[in-house]
C-alpha positions as CSV (number, residue, x, y, z in Angstrom):
1,M,-15.6,-3.1,162.5
2,R,-15.3,0.5,161.3
3,W,-18.2,0.1,158.8
4,L,-20.5,-0.4,161.8
5,L,-19.6,2.9,163.2
6,L,-20.0,4.5,159.8
7,L,-23.5,2.9,159.5
8,L,-24.4,4.2,162.9
9,W,-23.1,7.7,162.0
10,G,-25.1,7.7,158.8
11,A,-28.3,6.6,160.6
12,M,-27.8,9.3,163.2
13,G,-27.3,11.9,160.4
14,H,-30.4,10.8,158.6
15,G,-32.4,10.9,161.8
16,L,-31.2,14.4,162.6
17,V,-31.6,15.8,159.1
C-alpha cells in the first residue's frame, strides 16, 4: 500500500505548509 504512504506524506506536507 504505497498510496497510503503517499497520502500520509501529502497530509503532512499540507499541514506543515
